[in-house]
N, CA and C atoms as an extended XYZ file, in Angstrom:
417
Properties=species:S:1:pos:R:3:atomname:S:1:resname:S:1:resid:I:1 pbc="F F F"
N        -7.954        0.019      -43.531 N   MET     1
C        -6.805       -0.132      -42.655 CA  MET     1
C        -6.293        1.227      -42.162 C   MET     1
N        -6.313        2.193      -43.073 N   GLU     2
C        -5.818        3.526      -42.720 CA  GLU     2
C        -6.685        4.178      -41.649 C   GLU     2
N        -7.984        3.935      -41.734 N   ALA     3
C        -8.898        4.500      -40.726 CA  ALA     3
C        -8.617        3.904      -39.351 C   ALA     3
N        -8.272        2.622      -39.289 N   VAL     4
C        -7.964        1.967      -38.018 CA  VAL     4
C        -6.716        2.588      -37.394 C   VAL     4
N        -5.729        2.886      -38.216 N   VAL     5
C        -4.499        3.521      -37.738 CA  VAL     5
C        -4.825        4.867      -37.090 C   VAL     5
N        -5.663        5.639      -37.736 N   PHE     6
C        -5.971        6.966      -37.198 CA  PHE     6
C        -6.936        6.917      -36.014 C   PHE     6
N        -7.817        5.917      -35.966 N   VAL     7
C        -8.677        5.759      -34.792 CA  VAL     7
C        -7.823        5.424      -33.572 C   VAL     7
N        -6.880        4.484      -33.739 N   PHE     8
C        -5.979        4.141      -32.633 CA  PHE     8
C        -5.143        5.356      -32.232 C   PHE     8
N        -4.628        6.091      -33.203 N   SER     9
C        -3.819        7.274      -32.914 CA  SER     9
C        -4.646        8.333      -32.194 C   SER     9
N        -5.892        8.476      -32.578 N   LEU    10
C        -6.776        9.448      -31.938 CA  LEU    10
C        -7.045        9.072      -30.476 C   LEU    10
N        -7.296        7.796      -30.223 N   LEU    11
C        -7.531        7.341      -28.851 CA  LEU    11
C        -6.273        7.492      -27.994 C   LEU    11
N        -5.133        7.153      -28.575 N   ASP    12
C        -3.865        7.302      -27.867 CA  ASP    12
C        -3.579        8.775      -27.578 C   ASP    12
N        -3.899        9.616      -28.519 N   CYS    13
C        -3.694       11.056      -28.344 CA  CYS    13
C        -4.597       11.601      -27.238 C   CYS    13
N        -5.805       11.089      -27.143 N   CYS    14
C        -6.701       11.503      -26.051 CA  CYS    14
C        -6.095       11.145      -24.698 C   CYS    14
N        -5.515        9.957      -24.602 N   ALA    15
C        -4.873        9.539      -23.354 CA  ALA    15
C        -3.666       10.435      -23.046 C   ALA    15
N        -2.900       10.803      -24.067 N   LEU    16
C        -1.734       11.668      -23.865 CA  LEU    16
C        -2.151       13.086      -23.465 C   LEU    16
N        -3.271       13.558      -23.997 N   ILE    17
C        -3.794       14.864      -23.584 CA  ILE    17
C        -4.194       14.810      -22.115 C   ILE    17
N        -4.871       13.739      -21.730 N   PHE    18
C        -5.247       13.567      -20.325 CA  PHE    18
C        -4.009       13.565      -19.436 C   PHE    18
N        -2.964       12.836      -19.839 N   LEU    19
C        -1.730       12.797      -19.052 CA  LEU    19
C        -1.075       14.170      -18.953 C   LEU    19
N        -1.072       14.919      -20.041 N   SER    20
C        -0.481       16.261      -20.006 CA  SER    20
C        -1.231       17.169      -19.032 C   SER    20
N        -2.555       17.088      -19.061 N   VAL    21
C        -3.355       17.888      -18.125 CA  VAL    21
C        -3.095       17.440      -16.687 C   VAL    21
N        -2.994       16.137      -16.472 N   TYR    22
C        -2.694       15.605      -15.142 CA  TYR    22
C        -1.333       16.102      -14.645 C   TYR    22
N        -0.325       16.104      -15.538 N   PHE    23
C         1.004       16.600      -15.164 CA  PHE    23
C         0.926       18.083      -14.786 C   PHE    23
N         0.188       18.864      -15.558 N   ILE    24
C         0.075       20.303      -15.280 CA  ILE    24
C        -0.618       20.537      -13.942 C   ILE    24
N        -1.702       19.821      -13.686 N   ILE    25
C        -2.431       19.994      -12.432 CA  ILE    25
C        -1.565       19.583      -11.239 C   ILE    25
N        -0.874       18.469      -11.347 N   THR    26
C        -0.040       17.993      -10.241 CA  THR    26
C         1.127       18.936       -9.990 C   THR    26
N         1.752       19.420      -11.044 N   LEU    27
C         2.864       20.366      -10.872 CA  LEU    27
C         2.386       21.700      -10.309 C   LEU    27
N         1.202       22.136      -10.713 N   SER    28
C         0.686       23.388      -10.154 CA  SER    28
C         0.286       23.215       -8.691 C   SER    28
N        -0.172       22.020       -8.319 N   ASP    29
C        -0.439       21.741       -6.905 CA  ASP    29
C         0.844       21.812       -6.085 C   ASP    29
N         1.934       21.316       -6.638 N   LEU    30
C         3.226       21.404       -5.955 CA  LEU    30
C         3.679       22.854       -5.849 C   LEU    30
N         3.475       23.598       -6.912 N   GLU    31
C         3.877       25.008       -6.923 CA  GLU    31
C         3.115       25.816       -5.871 C   GLU    31
N         1.857       25.463       -5.646 N   CYS    32
C         1.031       26.169       -4.654 CA  CYS    32
C         1.122       25.538       -3.266 C   CYS    32
N         1.980       24.543       -3.094 N   ASP    33
C         2.182       23.848       -1.812 CA  ASP    33
C         0.947       23.107       -1.320 C   ASP    33
N         0.122       22.601       -2.229 N   TYR    34
C        -1.011       21.772       -1.822 CA  TYR    34
C        -0.564       20.337       -1.550 C   TYR    34
N         0.527       19.904       -2.231 N   ILE    35
C         1.109       18.585       -1.975 CA  ILE    35
C         2.609       18.757       -1.808 C   ILE    35
N         3.250       17.782       -1.175 N   ASN    36
C         4.699       17.888       -0.996 CA  ASN    36
C         5.433       17.322       -2.209 C   ASN    36
N         6.722       17.582       -2.285 N   ALA    37
C         7.518       17.218       -3.460 CA  ALA    37
C         7.579       15.704       -3.650 C   ALA    37
N         7.714       14.969       -2.575 N   ARG    38
C         7.813       13.506       -2.690 CA  ARG    38
C         6.520       12.912       -3.259 C   ARG    38
N         5.388       13.369       -2.772 N   SER    39
C         4.101       12.876       -3.252 CA  SER    39
C         3.897       13.239       -4.726 C   SER    39
N         4.235       14.459       -5.078 N   CYS    40
C         4.089       14.921       -6.459 CA  CYS    40
C         4.949       14.090       -7.402 C   CYS    40
N         6.203       13.908       -7.042 N   CYS    41
C         7.125       13.178       -7.915 CA  CYS    41
C         6.748       11.710       -8.048 C   CYS    41
N         6.277       11.090       -6.968 N   SER    42
C         5.873        9.686       -7.081 CA  SER    42
C         4.634        9.550       -7.964 C   SER    42
N         3.712       10.516       -7.887 N   LYS    43
C         2.526       10.495       -8.754 CA  LYS    43
C         2.915       10.652      -10.223 C   LYS    43
N         3.827       11.574      -10.491 N   LEU    44
C         4.197       11.842      -11.878 CA  LEU    44
C         5.087       10.742      -12.459 C   LEU    44
N         6.001       10.210      -11.658 N   ASN    45
C         6.933        9.203      -12.176 CA  ASN    45
C         6.253        7.909      -12.594 C   ASN    45
N         5.125        7.577      -11.964 N   LYS    46
C         4.457        6.338      -12.372 CA  LYS    46
C         3.774        6.478      -13.732 C   LYS    46
N         3.637        7.701      -14.243 N   TRP    47
C         3.028        7.907      -15.556 CA  TRP    47
C         4.029        8.236      -16.658 C   TRP    47
N         5.316        8.303      -16.329 N   VAL    48
C         6.335        8.627      -17.338 CA  VAL    48
C         6.465        7.503      -18.363 C   VAL    48
N         6.544        6.255      -17.898 N   ILE    49
C         6.701        5.126      -18.823 CA  ILE    49
C         5.454        4.922      -19.687 C   ILE    49
N         4.227        4.977      -19.131 N   PRO    50
C         3.062        4.876      -20.029 CA  PRO    50
C         3.015        5.990      -21.082 C   PRO    50
N         3.432        7.208      -20.703 N   GLU    51
C         3.491        8.294      -21.679 CA  GLU    51
C         4.516        7.986      -22.763 C   GLU    51
N         5.654        7.487      -22.355 N   LEU    52
C         6.718        7.125      -23.294 CA  LEU    52
C         6.246        6.035      -24.251 C   LEU    52
N         5.620        5.007      -23.720 N   ILE    53
C         5.131        3.903      -24.555 CA  ILE    53
C         4.032        4.378      -25.503 C   ILE    53
N         3.103        5.178      -24.989 N   GLY    54
C         2.003        5.666      -25.823 CA  GLY    54
C         2.483        6.507      -26.986 C   GLY    54
N         3.392        7.419      -26.715 N   HIS    55
C         3.861        8.293      -27.793 CA  HIS    55
C         4.760        7.545      -28.778 C   HIS    55
N         5.607        6.666      -28.264 N   THR    56
C         6.489        5.896      -29.139 CA  THR    56
C         5.688        4.940      -30.014 C   THR    56
N         4.611        4.376      -29.475 N   THR    57
C         3.760        3.474      -30.260 CA  THR    57
C         3.153        4.199      -31.457 C   THR    57
N         2.636        5.388      -31.229 N   VAL    58
C         2.048        6.153      -32.335 CA  VAL    58
C         3.120        6.522      -33.365 C   VAL    58
N         4.290        6.889      -32.891 N   THR    59
C         5.372        7.258      -33.812 CA  THR    59
C         5.769        6.081      -34.687 C   THR    59
N         5.936        4.903      -34.086 N   VAL    60
C         6.290        3.705      -34.854 CA  VAL    60
C         5.148        3.311      -35.785 C   VAL    60
N         3.910        3.456      -35.320 N   LEU    61
C         2.748        3.140      -36.154 CA  LEU    61
C         2.710        4.022      -37.402 C   LEU    61
N         3.034        5.281      -37.247 N   MET    62
C         3.059        6.183      -38.409 CA  MET    62
C         4.206        5.832      -39.359 C   MET    62
N         5.317        5.357      -38.816 N   LEU    63
C         6.426        4.916      -39.658 CA  LEU    63
C         6.031        3.676      -40.444 C   LEU    63
N         5.421        2.713      -39.784 N   VAL    64
C         5.033        1.456      -40.425 CA  VAL    64
C         3.937        1.685      -41.466 C   VAL    64
N         3.008        2.597      -41.173 N   SER    65
C         1.916        2.854      -42.120 CA  SER    65
C         2.279        3.894      -43.179 C   SER    65
N         3.528        4.302      -43.199 N   LEU    66
C         4.092        5.189      -44.233 CA  LEU    66
C         3.448        6.575      -44.275 C   LEU    66
N         3.114        7.107      -43.133 N   HIS    67
C         2.647        8.492      -43.033 CA  HIS    67
C         3.844        9.338      -42.583 C   HIS    67
N         4.638        9.730      -43.561 N   TRP    68
C         5.947       10.326      -43.278 CA  TRP    68
C         5.857       11.667      -42.572 C   TRP    68
N         4.943       12.515      -42.981 N   PHE    69
C         4.834       13.830      -42.357 CA  PHE    69
C         4.489       13.713      -40.882 C   PHE    69
N         3.512       12.876      -40.564 N   ILE    70
C         3.098       12.707      -39.172 CA  ILE    70
C         4.207       12.022      -38.374 C   ILE    70
N         4.888       11.070      -39.004 N   PHE    71
C         6.020       10.423      -38.337 CA  PHE    71
C         7.102       11.440      -37.998 C   PHE    71
N         7.457       12.274      -38.960 N   LEU    72
C         8.497       13.280      -38.718 CA  LEU    72
C         8.056       14.338      -37.716 C   LEU    72
N         6.764       14.592      -37.633 N   LEU    73
C         6.245       15.527      -36.640 CA  LEU    73
C         6.335       14.939      -35.230 C   LEU    73
N         6.072       13.645      -35.099 N   ASN    74
C         6.103       12.981      -33.795 CA  ASN    74
C         7.503       12.591      -33.335 C   ASN    74
N         8.426       12.432      -34.259 N   LEU    75
C         9.760       11.933      -33.932 CA  LEU    75
C        10.516       12.778      -32.898 C   LEU    75
N        10.554       14.114      -33.016 N   PRO    76
C        11.299       14.880      -32.000 CA  PRO    76
C        10.740       14.737      -30.588 C   PRO    76
N         9.421       14.697      -30.445 N   VAL    77
C         8.828       14.566      -29.109 CA  VAL    77
C         9.096       13.169      -28.550 C   VAL    77
N         8.983       12.150      -29.388 N   ALA    78
C         9.276       10.783      -28.935 CA  ALA    78
C        10.748       10.652      -28.549 C   ALA    78
N        11.625       11.249      -29.339 N   THR    79
C        13.055       11.216      -29.033 CA  THR    79
C        13.337       11.942      -27.726 C   THR    79
N        12.688       13.082      -27.500 N   TRP    80
C        12.873       13.822      -26.250 CA  TRP    80
C        12.402       13.005      -25.052 C   TRP    80
N        11.266       12.318      -25.182 N   ASN    81
C        10.768       11.489      -24.088 CA  ASN    81
C        11.742       10.359      -23.756 C   ASN    81
N        12.276        9.723      -24.782 N   ILE    82
C        13.238        8.636      -24.569 CA  ILE    82
C        14.521        9.182      -23.951 C   ILE    82
N        15.018       10.297      -24.471 N   TYR    83
C        16.237       10.913      -23.934 CA  TYR    83
C        16.069       11.285      -22.466 C   TYR    83
N        14.946       11.889      -22.143 N   ARG    84
C        14.678       12.317      -20.771 CA  ARG    84
C        14.621       11.117      -19.826 C   ARG    84
N        14.054       10.000      -20.293 N   PHE    85
C        13.961        8.803      -19.473 CA  PHE    85
C        15.324        8.141      -19.287 C   PHE    85
N        16.108        8.094      -20.349 N   ILE    86
C        17.421        7.439      -20.288 CA  ILE    86
C        18.417        8.243      -19.454 C   ILE    86
N        18.331        9.558      -19.504 N   MET    87
C        19.331       10.413      -18.854 CA  MET    87
C        19.017       10.731      -17.383 C   MET    87
N        18.169        9.963      -16.733 N   VAL    88
C        17.908       10.161      -15.308 CA  VAL    88
C        19.171        9.774      -14.540 C   VAL    88
N        19.717       10.687      -13.733 N   PRO    89
C        20.929       10.355      -12.980 CA  PRO    89
C        20.688        9.208      -11.999 C   PRO    89
N        21.736        8.407      -11.788 N   SER    90
C        21.582        7.299      -10.836 CA  SER    90
C        21.364        7.875       -9.440 C   SER    90
N        20.514        7.248       -8.697 N   GLY    91
C        20.180        7.725       -7.367 CA  GLY    91
C        18.929        8.590       -7.329 C   GLY    91
N        18.479        9.062       -8.482 N   ASN    92
C        17.233        9.842       -8.522 CA  ASN    92
C        16.039        8.906       -8.498 C   ASN    92
N        14.939        9.441       -8.034 N   MET    93
C        13.699        8.679       -7.934 CA  MET    93
C        13.116        8.381       -9.317 C   MET    93
N        13.400        9.207      -10.286 N   GLY    94
C        12.895        9.066      -11.644 CA  GLY    94
C        13.113       10.380      -12.377 C   GLY    94
N        12.347       10.597      -13.422 N   VAL    95
C        12.448       11.850      -14.174 CA  VAL    95
C        12.139       13.034      -13.262 C   VAL    95
N        11.156       12.859      -12.404 N   PHE    96
C        10.800       13.884      -11.417 CA  PHE    96
C        11.381       13.448      -10.076 C   PHE    96
N        12.356       14.193       -9.569 N   ASP    97
C        13.016       13.840       -8.315 CA  ASP    97
C        12.693       14.882       -7.251 C   ASP    97
N        12.204       14.451       -6.080 N   PRO    98
C        11.783       15.419       -5.057 CA  PRO    98
C        12.921       16.269       -4.491 C   PRO    98
N        14.147       15.752       -4.520 N   THR    99
C        15.254       16.540       -3.969 CA  THR    99
C        15.729       17.629       -4.920 C   THR    99
N        15.403       17.479       -6.209 N   GLU   100
C        15.890       18.444       -7.201 CA  GLU   100
C        14.799       19.289       -7.847 C   GLU   100
N        13.537       18.985       -7.581 N   ILE   101
C        12.464       19.652       -8.333 CA  ILE   101
C        12.368       21.148       -8.028 C   ILE   101
N        12.784       21.562       -6.840 N   HIS   102
C        12.757       22.984       -6.500 CA  HIS   102
C        14.083       23.683       -6.825 C   HIS   102
N        15.118       22.924       -7.177 N   ASN   103
C        16.425       23.516       -7.495 CA  ASN   103
C        16.499       23.937       -8.958 C   ASN   103
N        17.222       24.980       -9.202 N   ARG   104
C        17.545       25.436      -10.567 CA  ARG   104
C        16.329       25.609      -11.461 C   ARG   104
N        15.196       25.939      -10.906 N   GLY   105
C        14.010       26.208      -11.712 CA  GLY   105
C        13.447       25.003      -12.417 C   GLY   105
N        13.686       23.807      -11.886 N   GLN   106
C        13.180       22.605      -12.548 CA  GLN   106
C        11.658       22.542      -12.552 C   GLN   106
N        11.031       23.071      -11.528 N   LEU   107
C         9.571       23.053      -11.482 CA  LEU   107
C         8.984       23.845      -12.645 C   LEU   107
N         9.537       25.034      -12.875 N   LYS   108
C         9.078       25.856      -14.017 CA  LYS   108
C         9.380       25.151      -15.340 C   LYS   108
N        10.532       24.506      -15.412 N   SER   109
C        10.915       23.789      -16.623 CA  SER   109
C         9.966       22.626      -16.898 C   SER   109
N         9.642       21.863      -15.856 N   HIS   110
C         8.699       20.750      -16.027 CA  HIS   110
C         7.308       21.261      -16.403 C   HIS   110
N         6.907       22.372      -15.813 N   MET   111
C         5.598       22.956      -16.119 CA  MET   111
C         5.552       23.424      -17.585 C   MET   111
N         6.627       24.072      -18.033 N   LYS   112
C         6.682       24.540      -19.419 CA  LYS   112
C         6.666       23.359      -20.391 C   LYS   112
N         7.386       22.306      -20.046 N   GLU   113
C         7.407       21.110      -20.892 CA  GLU   113
C         6.016       20.477      -20.981 C   GLU   113
N         5.313       20.422      -19.860 N   ALA   114
C         3.955       19.852      -19.868 CA  ALA   114
C         3.003       20.698      -20.709 C   ALA   114
N         3.151       22.020      -20.636 N   MET   115
C         2.303       22.909      -21.458 CA  MET   115
C         2.594       22.731      -22.945 C   MET   115
N         3.871       22.624      -23.296 N   ILE   116
C         4.246       22.426      -24.702 CA  ILE   116
C         3.699       21.091      -25.207 C   ILE   116
N         3.822       20.053      -24.387 N   LYS   117
C         3.292       18.744      -24.789 CA  LYS   117
C         1.777       18.788      -24.947 C   LYS   117
N         1.095       19.514      -24.074 N   LEU   118
C        -0.357       19.641      -24.197 CA  LEU   118
C        -0.719       20.301      -25.526 C   LEU   118
N        -0.036       21.372      -25.869 N   GLY   119
C        -0.277       22.032      -27.155 CA  GLY   119
C         0.019       21.118      -28.328 C   GLY   119
N         1.116       20.378      -28.245 N   PHE   120
C         1.480       19.444      -29.310 CA  PHE   120
C         0.423       18.358      -29.468 C   PHE   120
N        -0.028       17.786      -28.344 N   HIS   121
C        -1.016       16.713      -28.422 CA  HIS   121
C        -2.368       17.225      -28.909 C   HIS   121
N        -2.718       18.452      -28.581 N   LEU   122
C        -3.957       19.029      -29.119 CA  LEU   122
C        -3.861       19.215      -30.629 C   LEU   122
N        -2.709       19.684      -31.105 N   LEU   123
C        -2.484       19.801      -32.545 CA  LEU   123
C        -2.600       18.439      -33.214 C   LEU   123
N        -1.959       17.430      -32.618 N   CYS   124
C        -2.021       16.074      -33.177 CA  CYS   124
C        -3.436       15.521      -33.151 C   CYS   124
N        -4.192       15.828      -32.092 N   PHE   125
C        -5.565       15.342      -31.999 CA  PHE   125
C        -6.378       15.793      -33.207 C   PHE   125
N        -6.312       17.065      -33.529 N   PHE   126
C        -7.093       17.563      -34.663 CA  PHE   126
C        -6.551       17.056      -35.992 C   PHE   126
N        -5.243       16.855      -36.065 N   MET   127
C        -4.655       16.304      -37.285 CA  MET   127
C        -5.099       14.846      -37.477 C   MET   127
N        -5.098       14.054      -36.391 N   TYR   128
C        -5.562       12.661      -36.482 CA  TYR   128
C        -7.051       12.594      -36.776 C   TYR   128
N        -7.815       13.495      -36.194 N   LEU   129
C        -9.251       13.528      -36.438 CA  LEU   129
C        -9.542       13.820      -37.909 C   LEU   129
N        -8.858       14.817      -38.457 N   TYR   130
C        -9.018       15.152      -39.868 CA  TYR   130
C        -8.603       13.979      -40.757 C   TYR   130
N        -7.471       13.356      -40.431 N   SER   131
C        -6.988       12.228      -41.233 CA  SER   131
C        -7.934       11.040      -41.142 C   SER   131
N        -8.507       10.809      -39.960 N   MET   132
C        -9.455        9.702      -39.802 CA  MET   132
C       -10.706        9.935      -40.647 C   MET   132
N       -11.226       11.158      -40.593 N   ILE   133
C       -12.427       11.477      -41.381 CA  ILE   133
C       -12.124       11.339      -42.865 C   ILE   133
N       -10.968       11.813      -43.280 N   LEU   134
C       -10.555       11.697      -44.672 CA  LEU   134
C       -10.428       10.232      -45.094 C   LEU   134
N        -9.846        9.408      -44.229 N   ALA   135
C        -9.689        7.977      -44.540 CA  ALA   135
C       -11.048        7.281      -44.607 C   ALA   135
N       -11.983        7.671      -43.734 N   LEU   136
C       -13.316        7.051      -43.770 CA  LEU   136
C       -14.102        7.451      -45.010 C   LEU   136
N       -13.935        8.693      -45.448 N   ILE   137
C       -14.634        9.160      -46.649 CA  ILE   137
C       -14.077        8.490      -47.896 C   ILE   137
N       -12.766        8.308      -47.952 N   ASN   138
C       -12.126        7.733      -49.145 CA  ASN   138
C       -12.295        6.217      -49.238 C   ASN   138
N       -12.672        5.553      -48.162 N   ASP   139
C       -12.852        4.088      -48.223 CA  ASP   139
C       -14.169        3.685      -48.806 C   ASP   139
């Protein structure tokens, strides 16, 4: 059972790594003026909820399977994703808003957040991989 938990977490982490890379590429395209702000924000906003669901699912799965260290490691990022989604001002297009993305350094902030998430998900990937191998050996 433990191996199944880590296989699912590993697959979910791969999807989250892909999303982080996609966010970085799309934001860098906006920074270089290859795409306009509206197109960039609509592309990114459609992936905010799947990212939120994917990360929250793994966090809850670690809580249910009693892997406390991994749960506590994932909790701040999951909480940040939920907070960011809930605190979208009314009238905005979503977490990424084309009218505000160039104001107050939000583009740099979003880029830094995507880089941090990429690093976090890479760390989690190797941690899940190690845990999966350990669970398969011990079974």
